[in-house]
PDB file of the backbone (N, CA, C, O) and the ligand in Angstrom, with CONECT records:
HET     ZN  A 101       1
ATOM      1  N   UNK A   1     121.865  44.624 101.079  1.00  0.00           N
ATOM      2  CA  UNK A   1     121.234  45.843 100.342  1.00  0.00           C
ATOM      3  C   UNK A   1     119.715  45.354 100.365  1.00  0.00           C
ATOM      4  O   UNK A   1     119.340  44.204 100.140  1.00  0.00           O
ATOM      5  N   UNK A   2     118.924  46.439 100.678  1.00  0.00           N
ATOM      6  CA  UNK A   2     117.445  46.357 100.484  1.00  0.00           C
ATOM      7  C   UNK A   2     116.962  46.847  99.185  1.00  0.00           C
ATOM      8  O   UNK A   2     117.544  47.794  98.657  1.00  0.00           O
ATOM      9  N   UNK A   3     115.907  46.267  98.595  1.00  0.00           N
ATOM     10  CA  UNK A   3     115.217  46.952  97.558  1.00  0.00           C
ATOM     11  C   UNK A   3     114.879  48.302  97.999  1.00  0.00           C
ATOM     12  O   UNK A   3     114.596  48.509  99.179  1.00  0.00           O
ATOM     13  N   UNK A   4     114.890  49.396  96.978  1.00  0.00           N
ATOM     14  CA  UNK A   4     114.636  50.632  97.255  1.00  0.00           C
ATOM     15  C   UNK A   4     113.170  50.895  97.580  1.00  0.00           C
ATOM     16  O   UNK A   4     112.851  51.806  98.344  1.00  0.00           O
ATOM     17  N   UNK A   5     112.218  50.037  96.954  1.00  0.00           N
ATOM     18  CA  UNK A   5     110.881  50.132  97.048  1.00  0.00           C
ATOM     19  C   UNK A   5     110.455  50.046  98.523  1.00  0.00           C
ATOM     20  O   UNK A   5     109.426  50.618  98.883  1.00  0.00           O
ATOM     21  N   UNK A   6     111.212  49.352  99.386  1.00  0.00           N
ATOM     22  CA  UNK A   6     110.884  49.195 100.879  1.00  0.00           C
ATOM     23  C   UNK A   6     110.979  50.590 101.505  1.00  0.00           C
ATOM     24  O   UNK A   6     110.293  50.774 102.510  1.00  0.00           O
ATOM     25  N   UNK A   7     111.570  51.377 101.151  1.00  0.00           N
ATOM     26  CA  UNK A   7     111.809  52.788 101.715  1.00  0.00           C
ATOM     27  C   UNK A   7     110.706  53.676 101.458  1.00  0.00           C
ATOM     28  O   UNK A   7     110.566  54.744 102.054  1.00  0.00           O
ATOM     29  N   UNK A   8     109.925  53.244 100.576  1.00  0.00           N
ATOM     30  CA  UNK A   8     108.809  54.156 100.161  1.00  0.00           C
ATOM     31  C   UNK A   8     107.501  53.897 100.859  1.00  0.00           C
ATOM     32  O   UNK A   8     107.064  52.747 100.810  1.00  0.00           O
ATOM     33  N   UNK A   9     106.783  54.872 101.537  1.00  0.00           N
ATOM     34  CA  UNK A   9     105.525  54.559 102.176  1.00  0.00           C
ATOM     35  C   UNK A   9     104.540  54.562 101.033  1.00  0.00           C
ATOM     36  O   UNK A   9     103.623  53.743 101.090  1.00  0.00           O
ATOM     37  N   UNK A  10     104.615  55.378 100.007  1.00  0.00           N
ATOM     38  CA  UNK A  10     103.619  55.386  98.880  1.00  0.00           C
ATOM     39  C   UNK A  10     104.391  55.437  97.592  1.00  0.00           C
ATOM     40  O   UNK A  10     104.801  56.546  97.248  1.00  0.00           O
ATOM     41  N   UNK A  11     104.662  54.352  96.794  1.00  0.00           N
ATOM     42  CA  UNK A  11     105.459  54.476  95.629  1.00  0.00           C
ATOM     43  C   UNK A  11     104.950  55.403  94.467  1.00  0.00           C
ATOM     44  O   UNK A  11     105.712  55.837  93.603  1.00  0.00           O
ATOM     45  N   UNK A  12     103.460  55.703  94.513  1.00  0.00           N
ATOM     46  CA  UNK A  12     102.888  56.596  93.568  1.00  0.00           C
ATOM     47  C   UNK A  12     103.300  58.103  93.825  1.00  0.00           C
ATOM     48  O   UNK A  12     103.439  58.893  92.892  1.00  0.00           O
ATOM     49  N   UNK A  13     103.487  58.452  95.162  1.00  0.00           N
ATOM     50  CA  UNK A  13     103.826  59.777  95.558  1.00  0.00           C
ATOM     51  C   UNK A  13     105.264  60.146  95.085  1.00  0.00           C
ATOM     52  O   UNK A  13     105.570  61.162  94.460  1.00  0.00           O
ATOM     53  N   UNK A  14     106.127  59.107  95.508  1.00  0.00           N
ATOM     54  CA  UNK A  14     107.533  59.361  95.055  1.00  0.00           C
ATOM     55  C   UNK A  14     107.794  59.277  93.598  1.00  0.00           C
ATOM     56  O   UNK A  14     108.724  59.878  93.060  1.00  0.00           O
ATOM     57  N   UNK A  15     106.950  58.516  92.971  1.00  0.00           N
ATOM     58  CA  UNK A  15     106.954  58.578  91.453  1.00  0.00           C
ATOM     59  C   UNK A  15     106.559  59.848  90.913  1.00  0.00           C
ATOM     60  O   UNK A  15     107.182  60.284  89.945  1.00  0.00           O
ATOM     61  N   UNK A  16     105.618  60.492  91.400  1.00  0.00           N
ATOM     62  CA  UNK A  16     105.187  61.780  91.032  1.00  0.00           C
ATOM     63  C   UNK A  16     106.253  62.880  91.279  1.00  0.00           C
ATOM     64  O   UNK A  16     106.433  63.815  90.499  1.00  0.00           O
ATOM     65  N   UNK A  17     106.903  62.700  92.365  1.00  0.00           N
ATOM     66  CA  UNK A  17     107.885  63.717  92.936  1.00  0.00           C
ATOM     67  C   UNK A  17     109.212  63.643  91.979  1.00  0.00           C
ATOM     68  O   UNK A  17     109.861  64.645  91.681  1.00  0.00           O
ATOM     69  N   UNK A  18     109.502  62.415  91.571  1.00  0.00           N
ATOM     70  CA  UNK A  18     110.757  62.262  90.849  1.00  0.00           C
ATOM     71  C   UNK A  18     110.559  62.733  89.410  1.00  0.00           C
ATOM     72  O   UNK A  18     111.431  63.396  88.848  1.00  0.00           O
ATOM     73  N   UNK A  19     109.400  62.389  88.806  1.00  0.00           N
ATOM     74  CA  UNK A  19     109.204  62.700  87.411  1.00  0.00           C
ATOM     75  C   UNK A  19     108.250  63.814  87.048  1.00  0.00           C
ATOM     76  O   UNK A  19     108.272  64.396  85.964  1.00  0.00           O
ATOM     77  N   UNK A  20     107.315  64.094  88.145  1.00  0.00           N
ATOM     78  CA  UNK A  20     106.323  65.027  87.838  1.00  0.00           C
ATOM     79  C   UNK A  20     105.241  64.264  86.899  1.00  0.00           C
ATOM     80  O   UNK A  20     105.535  63.382  86.093  1.00  0.00           O
ATOM     81  N   UNK A  21     104.056  64.716  87.126  1.00  0.00           N
ATOM     82  CA  UNK A  21     102.940  64.098  86.252  1.00  0.00           C
ATOM     83  C   UNK A  21     103.154  64.460  84.787  1.00  0.00           C
ATOM     84  O   UNK A  21     103.334  65.596  84.350  1.00  0.00           O
ATOM     85  N   UNK A  22     103.105  63.298  84.081  1.00  0.00           N
ATOM     86  CA  UNK A  22     103.362  63.435  82.628  1.00  0.00           C
ATOM     87  C   UNK A  22     101.999  63.501  81.938  1.00  0.00           C
ATOM     88  O   UNK A  22     101.342  62.461  81.885  1.00  0.00           O
ATOM     89  N   UNK A  23     101.563  64.512  81.460  1.00  0.00           N
ATOM     90  CA  UNK A  23     100.297  64.666  80.892  1.00  0.00           C
ATOM     91  C   UNK A  23     100.258  64.230  79.383  1.00  0.00           C
ATOM     92  O   UNK A  23     100.976  64.729  78.517  1.00  0.00           O
ATOM     93  N   UNK A  24      99.391  63.303  79.187  1.00  0.00           N
ATOM     94  CA  UNK A  24      99.481  62.673  77.814  1.00  0.00           C
ATOM     95  C   UNK A  24      98.476  63.519  76.920  1.00  0.00           C
ATOM     96  O   UNK A  24      98.623  63.524  75.698  1.00  0.00           O
ATOM     97  N   UNK A  25      97.494  64.207  77.509  1.00  0.00           N
ATOM     98  CA  UNK A  25      96.587  64.940  76.667  1.00  0.00           C
ATOM     99  C   UNK A  25      95.313  65.222  77.505  1.00  0.00           C
ATOM    100  O   UNK A  25      95.275  64.988  78.713  1.00  0.00           O
ATOM    101  N   UNK A  26      94.350  65.697  76.859  1.00  0.00           N
ATOM    102  CA  UNK A  26      93.201  66.157  77.480  1.00  0.00           C
ATOM    103  C   UNK A  26      92.076  65.019  77.201  1.00  0.00           C
ATOM    104  O   UNK A  26      92.217  64.210  76.284  1.00  0.00           O
ATOM    105  N   UNK A  27      90.967  65.021  78.050  1.00  0.00           N
ATOM    106  CA  UNK A  27      89.932  64.168  77.947  1.00  0.00           C
ATOM    107  C   UNK A  27      89.237  64.426  76.540  1.00  0.00           C
ATOM    108  O   UNK A  27      88.945  65.565  76.178  1.00  0.00           O
ATOM    109  N   UNK A  28      88.998  63.327  75.792  1.00  0.00           N
ATOM    110  CA  UNK A  28      88.452  63.491  74.611  1.00  0.00           C
ATOM    111  C   UNK A  28      87.025  64.086  74.387  1.00  0.00           C
ATOM    112  O   UNK A  28      86.624  64.527  73.310  1.00  0.00           O
ATOM    113  N   UNK A  29      86.254  64.034  75.648  1.00  0.00           N
ATOM    114  CA  UNK A  29      84.944  64.623  75.581  1.00  0.00           C
ATOM    115  C   UNK A  29      84.909  66.090  75.492  1.00  0.00           C
ATOM    116  O   UNK A  29      83.897  66.655  75.080  1.00  0.00           O
ATOM    117  N   UNK A  30      86.101  66.826  75.906  1.00  0.00           N
ATOM    118  CA  UNK A  30      86.016  68.318  75.827  1.00  0.00           C
ATOM    119  C   UNK A  30      85.741  68.896  77.226  1.00  0.00           C
ATOM    120  O   UNK A  30      85.400  70.074  77.321  1.00  0.00           O
ATOM    121  N   UNK A  31      85.873  68.132  78.300  1.00  0.00           N
ATOM    122  CA  UNK A  31      85.612  68.695  79.588  1.00  0.00           C
ATOM    123  C   UNK A  31      86.880  69.418  80.099  1.00  0.00           C
ATOM    124  O   UNK A  31      86.818  70.232  81.020  1.00  0.00           O
ATOM    125  N   UNK A  32      88.037  69.092  79.467  1.00  0.00           N
ATOM    126  CA  UNK A  32      89.201  69.838  79.983  1.00  0.00           C
ATOM    127  C   UNK A  32      90.010  69.066  80.954  1.00  0.00           C
ATOM    128  O   UNK A  32      91.114  69.521  81.252  1.00  0.00           O
ATOM    129  N   UNK A  33      89.620  67.996  81.468  1.00  0.00           N
ATOM    130  CA  UNK A  33      90.391  67.153  82.329  1.00  0.00           C
ATOM    131  C   UNK A  33      91.751  66.631  81.598  1.00  0.00           C
ATOM    132  O   UNK A  33      91.776  66.269  80.421  1.00  0.00           O
ATOM    133  N   UNK A  34      92.777  66.645  82.391  1.00  0.00           N
ATOM    134  CA  UNK A  34      94.056  66.156  81.721  1.00  0.00           C
ATOM    135  C   UNK A  34      94.161  64.644  81.981  1.00  0.00           C
ATOM    136  O   UNK A  34      93.783  64.120  83.029  1.00  0.00           O
ATOM    137  N   UNK A  35      94.651  64.048  81.044  1.00  0.00           N
ATOM    138  CA  UNK A  35      94.882  62.557  81.033  1.00  0.00           C
ATOM    139  C   UNK A  35      96.431  62.348  81.355  1.00  0.00           C
ATOM    140  O   UNK A  35      97.297  62.533  80.500  1.00  0.00           O
ATOM    141  N   UNK A  36      96.684  61.980  82.558  1.00  0.00           N
ATOM    142  CA  UNK A  36      97.986  61.795  83.039  1.00  0.00           C
ATOM    143  C   UNK A  36      98.507  60.442  83.137  1.00  0.00           C
ATOM    144  O   UNK A  36      97.836  59.556  83.666  1.00  0.00           O
ATOM    145  N   UNK A  37      99.729  60.219  82.631  1.00  0.00           N
ATOM    146  CA  UNK A  37     100.431  58.866  82.703  1.00  0.00           C
ATOM    147  C   UNK A  37     100.486  58.391  84.132  1.00  0.00           C
ATOM    148  O   UNK A  37     100.753  59.136  85.075  1.00  0.00           O
ATOM    149  N   UNK A  38     100.204  57.046  84.240  1.00  0.00           N
ATOM    150  CA  UNK A  38     100.313  56.489  85.494  1.00  0.00           C
ATOM    151  C   UNK A  38      99.025  56.408  86.315  1.00  0.00           C
ATOM    152  O   UNK A  38      98.938  55.773  87.366  1.00  0.00           O
ATOM    153  N   UNK A  39      98.035  57.099  85.753  1.00  0.00           N
ATOM    154  CA  UNK A  39      96.619  57.055  86.497  1.00  0.00           C
ATOM    155  C   UNK A  39      95.659  56.236  85.570  1.00  0.00           C
ATOM    156  O   UNK A  39      95.915  56.047  84.381  1.00  0.00           O
ATOM    157  N   UNK A  40      94.637  55.805  86.136  1.00  0.00           N
ATOM    158  CA  UNK A  40      93.693  55.038  85.403  1.00  0.00           C
ATOM    159  C   UNK A  40      92.688  55.848  84.592  1.00  0.00           C
ATOM    160  O   UNK A  40      92.073  56.765  85.135  1.00  0.00           O
ATOM    161  N   UNK A  41      92.515  55.561  83.397  1.00  0.00           N
ATOM    162  CA  UNK A  41      91.651  56.398  82.483  1.00  0.00           C
ATOM    163  C   UNK A  41      90.961  55.427  81.619  1.00  0.00           C
ATOM    164  O   UNK A  41      91.373  54.278  81.457  1.00  0.00           O
ATOM    165  N   UNK A  42      89.994  55.868  81.115  1.00  0.00           N
ATOM    166  CA  UNK A  42      89.177  54.972  80.117  1.00  0.00           C
ATOM    167  C   UNK A  42      89.703  55.288  78.657  1.00  0.00           C
ATOM    168  O   UNK A  42      89.816  56.420  78.187  1.00  0.00           O
ATOM    169  N   UNK A  43      89.996  54.135  78.040  1.00  0.00           N
ATOM    170  CA  UNK A  43      90.483  54.147  76.759  1.00  0.00           C
ATOM    171  C   UNK A  43      89.571  53.439  75.813  1.00  0.00           C
ATOM    172  O   UNK A  43      89.248  52.266  76.002  1.00  0.00           O
ATOM    173  N   UNK A  44      89.123  54.194  74.722  1.00  0.00           N
ATOM    174  CA  UNK A  44      88.048  53.699  73.928  1.00  0.00           C
ATOM    175  C   UNK A  44      88.361  54.183  72.415  1.00  0.00           C
ATOM    176  O   UNK A  44      88.361  55.383  72.138  1.00  0.00           O
ATOM    177  N   UNK A  45      88.604  53.271  71.542  1.00  0.00           N
ATOM    178  CA  UNK A  45      88.826  53.512  70.085  1.00  0.00           C
ATOM    179  C   UNK A  45      89.769  54.623  69.849  1.00  0.00           C
ATOM    180  O   UNK A  45      89.525  55.505  69.025  1.00  0.00           O
ATOM    181  N   UNK A  46      90.890  54.589  70.594  1.00  0.00           N
ATOM    182  CA  UNK A  46      91.942  55.487  70.374  1.00  0.00           C
ATOM    183  C   UNK A  46      91.944  56.834  71.202  1.00  0.00           C
ATOM    184  O   UNK A  46      92.837  57.677  71.125  1.00  0.00           O
ATOM    185  N   UNK A  47      90.797  56.924  72.022  1.00  0.00           N
ATOM    186  CA  UNK A  47      90.748  58.199  72.689  1.00  0.00           C
ATOM    187  C   UNK A  47      90.691  57.925  74.249  1.00  0.00           C
ATOM    188  O   UNK A  47      90.101  56.953  74.723  1.00  0.00           O
ATOM    189  N   UNK A  48      91.305  58.798  74.938  1.00  0.00           N
ATOM    190  CA  UNK A  48      91.337  58.625  76.470  1.00  0.00           C
ATOM    191  C   UNK A  48      90.127  59.576  77.024  1.00  0.00           C
ATOM    192  O   UNK A  48      89.736  60.613  76.488  1.00  0.00           O
ATOM    193  N   UNK A  49      89.625  58.979  78.225  1.00  0.00           N
ATOM    194  CA  UNK A  49      88.528  59.827  78.785  1.00  0.00           C
ATOM    195  C   UNK A  49      88.868  59.750  80.406  1.00  0.00           C
ATOM    196  O   UNK A  49      89.452  58.816  80.956  1.00  0.00           O
ATOM    197  N   UNK A  50      88.406  60.854  80.989  1.00  0.00           N
ATOM    198  CA  UNK A  50      88.667  60.943  82.494  1.00  0.00           C
ATOM    199  C   UNK A  50      87.863  60.011  83.175  1.00  0.00           C
ATOM    200  O   UNK A  50      88.327  59.352  84.106  1.00  0.00           O
ATOM    201  N   UNK A  51      86.546  59.882  82.746  1.00  0.00           N
ATOM    202  CA  UNK A  51      85.623  59.152  83.525  1.00  0.00           C
ATOM    203  C   UNK A  51      84.596  58.426  82.594  1.00  0.00           C
ATOM    204  O   UNK A  51      84.552  58.733  81.403  1.00  0.00           O
ATOM    205  N   UNK A  52      83.823  57.533  83.081  1.00  0.00           N
ATOM    206  CA  UNK A  52      82.803  56.790  82.204  1.00  0.00           C
ATOM    207  C   UNK A  52      81.830  57.896  81.741  1.00  0.00           C
ATOM    208  O   UNK A  52      81.382  57.826  80.596  1.00  0.00           O
ATOM    209  N   UNK A  53      81.472  58.919  82.561  1.00  0.00           N
ATOM    210  CA  UNK A  53      80.575  59.865  82.113  1.00  0.00           C
ATOM    211  C   UNK A  53      81.030  60.683  80.845  1.00  0.00           C
ATOM    212  O   UNK A  53      80.226  61.139  80.032  1.00  0.00           O
ATOM    213  N   UNK A  54      82.327  60.817  80.761  1.00  0.00           N
ATOM    214  CA  UNK A  54      82.983  61.480  79.482  1.00  0.00           C
ATOM    215  C   UNK A  54      82.745  60.642  78.425  1.00  0.00           C
ATOM    216  O   UNK A  54      82.313  61.124  77.378  1.00  0.00           O
ATOM    217  N   UNK A  55      82.983  59.319  78.536  1.00  0.00           N
ATOM    218  CA  UNK A  55      82.810  58.438  77.375  1.00  0.00           C
ATOM    219  C   UNK A  55      81.362  58.489  76.887  1.00  0.00           C
ATOM    220  O   UNK A  55      81.093  58.526  75.686  1.00  0.00           O
ATOM    221  N   UNK A  56      80.376  58.490  77.917  1.00  0.00           N
ATOM    222  CA  UNK A  56      78.984  58.485  77.532  1.00  0.00           C
ATOM    223  C   UNK A  56      78.667  59.854  76.804  1.00  0.00           C
ATOM    224  O   UNK A  56      77.901  59.920  75.843  1.00  0.00           O
ATOM    225  N   UNK A  57      79.245  60.804  77.283  1.00  0.00           N
ATOM    226  CA  UNK A  57      78.911  62.159  76.632  1.00  0.00           C
ATOM    227  C   UNK A  57      79.439  62.136  75.196  1.00  0.00           C
ATOM    228  O   UNK A  57      78.785  62.547  74.238  1.00  0.00           O
ATOM    229  N   UNK A  58      80.669  61.625  75.120  1.00  0.00           N
ATOM    230  CA  UNK A  58      81.297  61.477  73.712  1.00  0.00           C
ATOM    231  C   UNK A  58      80.627  60.725  72.721  1.00  0.00           C
ATOM    232  O   UNK A  58      80.544  61.127  71.561  1.00  0.00           O
ATOM    233  N   UNK A  59      80.081  59.522  73.157  1.00  0.00           N
ATOM    234  CA  UNK A  59      79.387  58.632  72.271  1.00  0.00           C
ATOM    235  C   UNK A  59      77.952  58.980  72.152  1.00  0.00           C
ATOM    236  O   UNK A  59      77.275  58.404  71.301  1.00  0.00           O
ATOM    237  N   UNK A  60      77.451  59.833  72.897  1.00  0.00           N
ATOM    238  CA  UNK A  60      75.889  60.182  72.932  1.00  0.00           C
ATOM    239  C   UNK A  60      75.068  59.296  73.794  1.00  0.00           C
ATOM    240  O   UNK A  60      73.841  59.290  73.691  1.00  0.00           O
ATOM    241  N   UNK A  61      75.721  58.527  74.664  1.00  0.00           N
ATOM    242  CA  UNK A  61      74.913  57.619  75.608  1.00  0.00           C
ATOM    243  C   UNK A  61      74.332  58.397  76.625  1.00  0.00           C
ATOM    244  O   UNK A  61      74.835  59.499  76.840  1.00  0.00           O
ATOM    245  N   UNK A  62      73.340  58.019  77.308  1.00  0.00           N
ATOM    246  CA  UNK A  62      72.762  58.663  78.453  1.00  0.00           C
ATOM    247  C   UNK A  62      72.063  57.685  79.386  1.00  0.00           C
ATOM    248  O   UNK A  62      71.625  56.622  78.947  1.00  0.00           O
ATOM    249  N   UNK A  63      71.946  58.045  80.735  1.00  0.00           N
ATOM    250  CA  UNK A  63      71.277  57.232  81.656  1.00  0.00           C
ATOM    251  C   UNK A  63      69.781  57.361  81.295  1.00  0.00           C
ATOM    252  O   UNK A  63      69.409  58.487  80.967  1.00  0.00           O
ATOM    253  N   UNK A  64      68.911  56.406  81.310  1.00  0.00           N
ATOM    254  CA  UNK A  64      67.507  56.522  81.054  1.00  0.00           C
ATOM    255  C   UNK A  64      66.669  55.536  81.904  1.00  0.00           C
ATOM    256  O   UNK A  64      67.016  54.360  82.003  1.00  0.00           O
ATOM    257  N   UNK A  65      65.643  55.986  82.473  1.00  0.00           N
ATOM    258  CA  UNK A  65      64.754  55.107  83.384  1.00  0.00           C
ATOM    259  C   UNK A  65      63.951  54.416  82.284  1.00  0.00           C
ATOM    260  O   UNK A  65      63.413  55.041  81.370  1.00  0.00           O
ATOM    261  N   UNK A  66      63.900  53.117  82.421  1.00  0.00           N
ATOM    262  CA  UNK A  66      63.139  52.186  81.588  1.00  0.00           C
ATOM    263  C   UNK A  66      62.150  51.447  82.334  1.00  0.00           C
ATOM    264  O   UNK A  66      61.433  50.625  81.763  1.00  0.00           O
TER     265      UNK A  66
HETATM  266 ZN    ZN A 101      85.776  64.432  79.886  1.00  0.00          ZN2+
END
């Protein structure tokens, strides 16, 4: 018997097909992006963010030339 994983070209695709994307919630910054289980997101102080720009927006940080 072979491990099932060897039959998969892309484990992530199969994972999605079997269970479907599990949406945990929306990005805390208010942009509307969904936070989906199994993907990388930024976690900060109990909140999930789609990207670092969302976290920056949420905490009021900004890029600034110095
Ligand atoms: Zn966001």
